[in-house]
N, C-alpha and C positions, 0 to 999 in steps of 0.2 A: 533505410532500405526496407522495402515492403517484404513481409514475411511469406506471402503467398508464393508458392513455387509450383511449376508445372513442367511436365515433359512435353516434347514436341508432339507426340502422338495425342496427348490430351488436348493440346491446342487445336490440332487438326479436327478432332472430334467436336470440340466446342464450336469451331467455325463451320463444321459440316462440309469439309473439303478433304481431298486426298492429302496424305502426308507430304508429298513434294511441294504442293501448293503452300501448305503451312510453313514448310521449311524455308521457302523463299521469302515469305512474309517475315518470319522470325529473323532471317539473315538481314533483311532490310532494317528491322527494328534494332538489331545489334549494331549495325553500321551507323544508325542514327543516334546511338547512345541511349535508347529507351529500354533495352533489355540487356542482361548479361547471363552468361552460362555459369552455373555454380555446380560443384560436385555434390552428388547425392550423398547424404549421410548414411543411407541404407545400403547403397551399392556404389562404391567408388568408381566403377567402370561407366556409370551412367551419369549424365549431367541433367540438371534441371534449369529452368528459366526463371529469372527473377527480374522484376522491374527495378530499374535504377532510380535514383532520386529524380532525375529528369523525366523518366517514364512515369513515375507516380505523379509528378507535377502535371504532365500532359493528360493523364487519366483523370485527375481531379478537375482540370480545366474543361475537359470534354463533358464530364458529369455535370458540372456547373452550367455549361452551355445547354445541355439537354434539359435541365431543370428550368432554365430561363426560358427556353423555347416553349416548353409545356405551359408554363405560367402565362406567357404572352399570348399564345394561341388560344388558351382556354380562359382568358381573363374575364370574358363576358358570360361565362357559364356560371351557374350557381354552384356553391360549394359541394352539394350532394352529387351533382353530375360529375364534377371534377374528381371527387373521391371515388365514385363508382368506375369512371373510365380508368383511373390509375390502377384500381384493383383488377379490372379486366385486362389491362395491358401487362401487368405483372403476371397474372395467371396465364395469359397467352405466351409470354416469354418462357415461363417455366414448362408449360406443356410442349412448346416448340423444342426446347432443349431435351426434354424426355423423349419426344418423338425422334429426334435426331440420334439420340443415344440407342434407341431400340433398332435403328436402321430404317431407312425409308422403304416403304413397300415397293415391290417390283411391279412394273406395269405389265 
């Protein structure tokens, strides 16, 4: 079992969606056997989400497929370009998460 645990609100934040949207996605993942609810060790009234073994297997397969696609798409790039792009992509992902956590600016 994967040790990472998250609350529904945290999932909504990470996804950048409202809690009801995240709740529906979580319910579907529980139904599919990818997630399970576990009691919080800090607050017994609260539950956390945890990947099941099947969920971890799906997560690993997805990560492997992402890596394979990156390698295939950039196969003709020189190694310095691949490394720089990977760094920029990682940086963009981190900045996007931070932007979401701060709250999107109002128009």
